[in-house]
MMTF fields as JSON, N, C-alpha, C and O atoms, coordinates in Angstrom:
{
  "mmtfVersion": "1.0.0",
  "mmtfProducer": "UNKNOWN",
  "numBonds": 395,
  "numAtoms": 396,
  "numGroups": 99,
  "numChains": 1,
  "numModels": 1,
  "chainsPerModel": [1],
  "groupsPerChain": [99],
  "chainIdList": ["A"],
  "bondAtomList": [4, 2, 8, 6, 12, 10, 16, 14, 20, 18, 24, 22, 28, 26, 32, 30, 36, 34, 40, 38, 44, 42, 48, 46, 52, 50, 56, 54, 60, 58, 64, 62, 68, 66, 72, 70, 76, 74, 80, 78, 84, 82, 88, 86, 92, 90, 96, 94, 100, 98, 104, 102, 108, 106, 112, 110, 116, 114, 120, 118, 124, 122, 128, 126, 132, 130, 136, 134, 140, 138, 144, 142, 148, 146, 152, 150, 156, 154, 160, 158, 164, 162, 168, 166, 172, 170, 176, 174, 180, 178, 184, 182, 188, 186, 192, 190, 196, 194, 200, 198, 204, 202, 208, 206, 212, 210, 216, 214, 220, 218, 224, 222, 228, 226, 232, 230, 236, 234, 240, 238, 244, 242, 248, 246, 252, 250, 256, 254, 260, 258, 264, 262, 268, 266, 272, 270, 276, 274, 280, 278, 284, 282, 288, 286, 292, 290, 296, 294, 300, 298, 304, 302, 308, 306, 312, 310, 316, 314, 320, 318, 324, 322, 328, 326, 332, 330, 336, 334, 340, 338, 344, 342, 348, 346, 352, 350, 356, 354, 360, 358, 364, 362, 368, 366, 372, 370, 376, 374, 380, 378, 384, 382, 388, 386, 392, 390],
  "bondOrderList": [1, 1, 1, 1, 1, 1, 1, 1, 1, 1, 1, 1, 1, 1, 1, 1, 1, 1, 1, 1, 1, 1, 1, 1, 1, 1, 1, 1, 1, 1, 1, 1, 1, 1, 1, 1, 1, 1, 1, 1, 1, 1, 1, 1, 1, 1, 1, 1, 1, 1, 1, 1, 1, 1, 1, 1, 1, 1, 1, 1, 1, 1, 1, 1, 1, 1, 1, 1, 1, 1, 1, 1, 1, 1, 1, 1, 1, 1, 1, 1, 1, 1, 1, 1, 1, 1, 1, 1, 1, 1, 1, 1, 1, 1, 1, 1, 1, 1],
  "groupList": [{"groupName": "UNK", "atomNameList": ["N", "CA", "C", "O"], "elementList": ["N", "C", "C", "O"], "formalChargeList": [0, 0, 0, 0], "bondAtomList": [1, 0, 2, 1, 3, 2], "bondOrderList": [1, 1, 2], "singleLetterCode": "X", "chemCompType": "L-PEPTIDE LINKING"}],
  "groupTypeList": [0, 0, 0, 0, 0, 0, 0, 0, 0, 0, 0, 0, 0, 0, 0, 0, 0, 0, 0, 0, 0, 0, 0, 0, 0, 0, 0, 0, 0, 0, 0, 0, 0, 0, 0, 0, 0, 0, 0, 0, 0, 0, 0, 0, 0, 0, 0, 0, 0, 0, 0, 0, 0, 0, 0, 0, 0, 0, 0, 0, 0, 0, 0, 0, 0, 0, 0, 0, 0, 0, 0, 0, 0, 0, 0, 0, 0, 0, 0, 0, 0, 0, 0, 0, 0, 0, 0, 0, 0, 0, 0, 0, 0, 0, 0, 0, 0, 0, 0],
  "groupIdList": [1, 2, 3, 4, 5, 6, 7, 8, 9, 10, 11, 12, 13, 14, 15, 16, 17, 18, 19, 20, 21, 22, 23, 24, 25, 26, 27, 28, 29, 30, 31, 32, 33, 34, 35, 36, 37, 38, 39, 40, 41, 42, 43, 44, 45, 46, 47, 48, 49, 50, 51, 52, 53, 54, 55, 56, 57, 58, 59, 60, 61, 62, 63, 64, 65, 66, 67, 68, 69, 70, 71, 72, 73, 74, 75, 76, 77, 78, 79, 80, 81, 82, 83, 84, 85, 86, 87, 88, 89, 90, 91, 92, 93, 94, 95, 96, 97, 98, 99],
  "secStructList": [7, 7, 7, 7, 7, 7, 2, 2, 2, 2, 2, 2, 2, 2, 2, 2, 2, 2, 2, 2, 2, 2, 2, 2, 2, 2, 2, 2, 2, 2, 2, 2, 2, 2, 2, 2, 2, 2, 2, 2, 2, 2, 2, 2, 7, 7, 7, 3, 3, 3, 7, 1, 1, 7, 3, 3, 3, 7, 7, 7, 7, 7, 7, 7, 7, 7, 7, 2, 2, 2, 2, 2, 2, 2, 6, 6, 7, 7, 2, 2, 2, 2, 2, 2, 6, 7, 7, 7, 7, 7, 7, 7, 7, 7, 7, 7, 7, 7, 7],
  "xCoordList": [-6.651, -8.087, -8.649, -8.354, -9.449, -10.087, -11.548, -12.237, -12.01, -13.404, -14.134, -13.657, -15.292, -16.117, -16.992, -17.583, -17.074, -17.864, -18.851, -18.731, -19.824, -20.864, -20.331, -19.216, -21.126, -20.657, -20.392, -19.505, -21.137, -20.868, -19.465, -18.717, -19.109, -17.768, -16.722, -15.621, -17.051, -16.118, -15.79, -14.626, -16.812, -16.531, -15.717, -14.903, -15.918, -15.092, -13.642, -12.724, -13.438, -12.072, -11.4, -10.245, -12.129, -11.562, -11.267, -10.233, -12.168, -11.944, -10.736, -9.941, -10.596, -9.431, -8.145, -7.187, -8.126, -6.954, -6.645, -5.485, -7.695, -7.502, -6.945, -6.029, -7.5, -7.033, -5.587, -4.795, -5.242, -3.86, -2.883, -1.776, -3.295, -2.444, -2.277, -1.182, -3.36, -3.303, -2.403, -1.579, -2.565, -1.73, -0.261, 0.595, 0.04, 1.438, 2.033, 3.168, 1.263, 1.754, 1.942, 2.936, 0.994, 1.091, 2.242, 2.926, 2.461, 3.577, 4.908, 5.819, 5.018, 6.248, 6.497, 7.628, 5.439, 5.562, 5.947, 6.815, 5.302, 5.603, 7.046, 7.735, 7.498, 8.873, 9.883, 10.93, 9.569, 10.466, 10.546, 11.622, 9.417, 9.412, 10.211, 10.998, 10.007, 10.77, 12.266, 13.062, 12.653, 14.076, 14.635, 15.765, 13.854, 14.278, 14.469, 15.44, 13.536, 13.662, 14.876, 15.589, 15.108, 16.279, 17.563, 18.472, 17.628, 18.82, 19.013, 20.131, 17.921, 18.006, 18.454, 19.273, 17.923, 18.308, 19.785, 20.474, 20.276, 21.687, 22.604, 23.707, 22.167, 23.012, 22.985, 24.015, 21.809, 21.673, 21.651, 21.851, 21.413, 21.272, 19.878, 19.559, 19.054, 17.678, 16.874, 16.935, 16.125, 15.381, 13.865, 13.119, 13.408, 11.969, 11.609, 12.28, 10.54, 10.083, 8.608, 7.8, 8.264, 6.886, 6.241, 6.828, 5.008, 4.181, 3.06, 3.088, 2.084, 0.937, -0.009, -0.691, -0.051, -0.99, -0.327, -0.924, 0.9, 1.559, 2.987, 3.585, 3.515, 4.902, 5.552, 4.941, 6.769, 7.528, 8.798, 9.453, 9.138, 10.349, 11.196, 10.723, 12.438, 13.376, 14.102, 14.59, 14.171, 14.955, 15.658, 15.206, 16.757, 17.544, 17.923, 18.451, 17.656, 18.003, 18.59, 18.483, 19.197, 19.711, 18.744, 18.211, 18.52, 17.666, 18.497, 19.188, 18.424, 19.15, 18.166, 17.072, 18.568, 17.779, 18.689, 19.905, 18.08, 18.835, 18.596, 17.455, 19.661, 19.579, 19.404, 20.377, 18.133, 17.857, 18.273, 18.659, 18.201, 18.682, 20.183, 20.67, 20.901, 22.338, 22.67, 23.617, 21.882, 22.096, 21.843, 22.623, 20.74, 20.409, 21.516, 21.883, 22.042, 23.111, 24.384, 25.044, 24.723, 25.927, 25.835, 26.849, 24.628, 24.424, 24.131, 23.884, 24.161, 23.879, 22.532, 22.419, 21.522, 20.18, 19.529, 19.442, 19.079, 18.481, 17.207, 16.493, 16.938, 15.746, 14.471, 13.486, 14.479, 13.295, 12.965, 11.794, 13.985, 13.775, 13.219, 12.317, 13.758, 13.252, 11.798, 10.973, 11.475, 10.099, 9.148, 8.015, 9.589, 8.759, 8.418, 7.384, 9.275, 9.088, 8.722, 8.899, 8.218, 7.809, 6.289, 5.597, 5.784, 4.345, 3.957, 4.614, 2.897, 2.399, 1.021, 0.153, 0.824, -0.474, -0.919, -0.098, -2.22, -2.774, -2.612, -2.813, -2.253, -2.08, -2.785, -2.731, -3.441, -4.068, -3.606, -3.181, -3.694, -3.352, -4.221, -4.724, -4.398, -5.114, -4.15, -3.746, -3.787, -2.907, -3.772, -4.692, -3.48, -4.253, -3.303, -2.226, -3.688, -2.891, -3.826, -4.965, -3.338, -4.127, -4.302, -3.425, -5.423, -5.673, -4.967, -5.069],
  "yCoordList": [-23.832, -23.956, -23.18, -21.994, -23.813, -23.168, -22.938, -23.836, -21.747, -21.407, -21.314, -20.663, -21.961, -21.87, -20.63, -20.382, -19.85, -18.626, -18.604, -19.387, -17.717, -17.684, -17.136, -16.615, -17.251, -16.89, -15.402, -15.018, -14.551, -13.122, -12.823, -12.081, -13.403, -13.199, -13.838, -13.306, -14.971, -15.627, -14.703, -14.57, -14.062, -13.152, -11.959, -11.428, -11.527, -10.454, -10.893, -10.112, -12.132, -12.652, -12.703, -12.304, -13.197, -13.254, -11.848, -11.623, -10.904, -9.525, -8.925, -8.215, -9.211, -8.732, -9.266, -8.518, -10.557, -11.142, -10.493, -10.229, -10.232, -9.578, -8.166, -7.758, -7.432, -6.066, -6.044, -5.215, -6.953, -6.997, -7.348, -6.81, -8.254, -8.597, -7.39, -7.131, -6.661, -5.462, -4.409, -3.798, -4.203, -3.227, -3.612, -2.751, -4.899, -5.352, -5.043, -4.575, -5.305, -5.005, -3.52, -3.097, -2.724, -1.276, -0.71, 0.213, -1.254, -0.815, -1.108, -0.282, -2.285, -2.642, -1.673, -1.238, -1.339, -0.401, 0.994, 1.647, 1.446, 2.761, 2.819, 3.819, 1.751, 1.708, 1.774, 2.407, 1.122, 1.169, 2.594, 3.053, 3.283, 4.67, 5.552, 6.391, 5.36, 6.135, 5.888, 6.822, 4.63, 4.31, 5.022, 5.51, 5.082, 5.79, 7.276, 7.872, 7.876, 9.3, 9.537, 10.526, 8.628, 8.747, 8.691, 9.498, 7.734, 7.618, 8.86, 9.357, 9.362, 10.568, 11.76, 12.563, 11.878, 12.978, 12.899, 13.919, 11.694, 11.535, 11.805, 12.32, 11.467, 11.693, 13.143, 13.696, 13.757, 15.098, 16.214, 17.378, 15.88, 16.917, 17.516, 18.319, 17.13, 17.624, 17.005, 15.794, 17.822, 17.33, 17.42, 16.809, 18.155, 18.327, 17.781, 18.053, 17.013, 16.385, 16.708, 16.529, 17.186, 17.584, 16.653, 16.31, 16.245, 15.5, 16.415, 17.616, 15.861, 16.662, 16.927, 17.952, 16.014, 16.126, 16.24, 16.769, 15.75, 15.698, 16.206, 16.272, 16.562, 16.995, 16.059, 15.725, 15.632, 14.8, 15.553, 16.147, 15.525, 16.177, 15.123, 14.431, 15.016, 14.072, 14.772, 15.89, 14.118, 14.644, 13.478, 12.334, 13.804, 12.78, 13.306, 14.411, 12.518, 12.893, 11.681, 10.554, 11.918, 10.842, 10.628, 11.588, 9.385, 9.059, 8.273, 7.321, 8.673, 7.983, 7.219, 7.7, 6.045, 5.26, 4.845, 4.728, 4.627, 4.231, 2.751, 2.289, 2.03, 0.619, 0.562, 0.462, 0.626, 0.685, -0.586, -0.526, -1.716, -2.952, -2.854, -3.263, -2.31, -2.128, -1.136, -1.338, -0.053, 0.943, 0.304, 0.487, -0.45, -1.102, -2.067, -2.138, -2.802, -3.756, -3.011, -3.4, -1.943, -1.177, -0.519, -0.346, -0.154, 0.496, -0.513, -0.137, -1.806, -2.895, -2.708, -2.903, -2.332, -2.152, -3.529, -4.266, -3.874, -5.203, -5.397, -4.438, -6.629, -6.971, -6.55, -6.193, -6.588, -6.201, -4.724, -4.354, -3.889, -2.449, -2.213, -1.397, -2.924, -2.798, -3.244, -2.589, -4.348, -4.851, -3.841, -3.698, -3.136, -2.126, -0.975, -0.325, -0.726, 0.401, -0.051, 0.69, -1.259, -1.801, -1.782, -2.225, -1.263, -1.187, -2.252, -2.405, -2.983, -4.01, -3.601, -3.234, -3.668, -3.345, -4.49, -5.225, -4.628, -5.67, -5.261, -4.099, -6.204, -5.979, -7.11, -8.263, -6.782, -7.849, -7.749, -6.69, -8.859, -8.864, -9.873, -10.812, -9.685, -10.638, -11.03, -10.182, -12.273, -12.793, -13.418, -14.18, -13.1, -13.615, -14.36, -13.855, -15.546, -16.302, -17.005, -17.331, -17.228, -17.91, -19.38, -19.98, -19.944, -21.363, -22.247, -23.471],
  "zCoordList": [4.401, 4.403, 3.229, 3.084, 2.387, 1.248, 1.571, 2.055, 1.303, 1.557, 0.229, -0.701, 0.136, -1.056, -0.934, 0.117, -2.015, -1.984, -3.13, -4.072, -3.059, -4.089, -5.408, -5.461, -6.476, -7.822, -7.976, -8.739, -7.271, -7.354, -6.858, -7.495, -5.716, -5.184, -6.087, -6.23, -6.696, -7.609, -8.776, -9.155, -9.349, -10.46, -9.977, -10.733, -8.732, -8.184, -8.034, -8.28, -7.633, -7.501, -8.862, -9.006, -9.866, -11.213, -11.732, -12.361, -11.474, -11.92, -11.213, -11.83, -9.91, -9.173, -9.794, -9.99, -10.102, -10.748, -12.082, -12.398, -12.877, -14.174, -13.994, -14.708, -13.043, -12.804, -12.331, -12.781, -11.424, -10.936, -12.054, -12.109, -12.948, -14.088, -15.015, -15.516, -15.235, -16.08, -15.452, -16.132, -14.151, -13.438, -13.522, -13.723, -13.37, -13.443, -14.812, -14.91, -15.866, -17.216, -17.436, -18.025, -16.966, -17.116, -16.292, -16.736, -15.101, -14.259, -14.939, -14.913, -15.546, -16.262, -17.415, -17.635, -18.149, -19.261, -18.756, -19.334, -17.683, -17.12, -16.612, -16.808, -15.963, -15.47, -16.612, -16.483, -17.722, -18.885, -19.44, -19.822, -19.483, -19.961, -19.004, -19.44, -17.69, -16.703, -16.837, -16.737, -17.063, -17.25, -18.475, -18.45, -19.54, -20.738, -20.484, -20.951, -19.74, -19.403, -18.513, -18.677, -17.571, -16.691, -17.516, -17.319, -18.439, -19.291, -20.14, -20.281, -20.706, -21.532, -20.69, -21.138, -19.475, -18.587, -18.232, -18.207, -17.956, -17.602, -18.784, -18.602, -19.995, -21.174, -21.635, -22.021, -21.594, -22.178, -21.148, -21.495, -19.892, -18.881, -18.854, -17.977, -19.806, -19.87, -18.725, -18.512, -17.992, -16.834, -17.017, -16.252, -17.997, -18.218, -19.597, -20.592, -19.622, -20.856, -21.046, -20.134, -22.243, -22.508, -23.508, -24.535, -23.19, -24.12, -24.581, -24.315, -25.263, -25.676, -24.505, -24.476, -23.551, -22.437, -21.072, -20.134, -20.955, -19.66, -19.744, -20.818, -18.584, -18.436, -17.433, -16.417, -17.696, -16.77, -16.393, -17.249, -15.115, -14.632, -13.922, -13.02, -14.338, -13.723, -12.587, -12.75, -11.441, -10.329, -9.646, -9.691, -9.024, -8.339, -6.967, -6.842, -5.942, -4.579, -3.867, -4.349, -2.744, -1.901, -0.747, -0.19, -0.393, 0.744, 1.742, 1.378, 2.988, 4.047, 4.93, 5.226, 5.334, 6.268, 7.422, 7.265, 8.57, 9.756, 10.022, 10.037, 10.227, 10.607, 12.116, 12.864, 12.559, 13.988, 14.719, 15.886, 14.06, 14.686, 14.95, 16.004, 13.983, 14.147, 15.247, 16.008, 15.333, 16.392, 17.755, 18.69, 17.858, 19.131, 19.543, 20.716, 18.578, 18.875, 19.299, 20.263, 18.574, 18.888, 20.259, 20.936, 20.669, 21.961, 23.069, 24.215, 22.713, 23.671, 24.368, 25.578, 23.604, 24.159, 24.286, 23.304, 25.472, 25.692, 24.866, 24.574, 24.501, 23.721, 24.439, 23.793, 25.772, 26.537, 26.346, 26.253, 26.287, 26.081, 24.679, 24.487, 23.719, 22.347, 22.298, 21.661, 22.961, 22.972, 23.599, 23.14, 24.641, 25.298, 24.36, 24.518, 23.397, 22.486, 21.071, 20.103, 20.971, 19.675, 19.593, 20.51, 18.484, 18.269, 17.256, 16.227, 17.544, 16.637, 16.144, 16.936, 14.832, 14.25, 13.358, 12.81, 13.222, 12.358, 10.905, 10.553, 10.075, 8.648, 7.915, 8.343, 6.819, 6.044, 4.608, 4.147, 3.913, 2.5, 1.796, 2.414, 0.517, -0.33, -1.439, -2.234, -1.501, -2.534, -3.622, -3.327, -4.858, -5.982, -6.912, -7.232, -7.343, -8.296, -9.275, -8.94, -10.464, -11.482, -11.107, -10.486, -11.484, -11.208, -12.193, -12.108]
}
């Protein structure tokens, strides 16, 4: 279902699309810089990088996650018990694409 909206909202939609495109490009550039710092840190052992305005510090840690579905299956926990302890919340999103 497509909803027609007024011109003020239309310009907001176009601006949102422009901003998201700009953010995507900037994120890609920032990620490339971070990858370069990571590579430099791994090669040289240097962990702190200074610019004229900012300082960047490289750190590396391990993160563990639990596969709760796997645990439930291994413990033979019935689906009903899982459902009793499952919380559902409303989530919204706005998808933007070029015309």
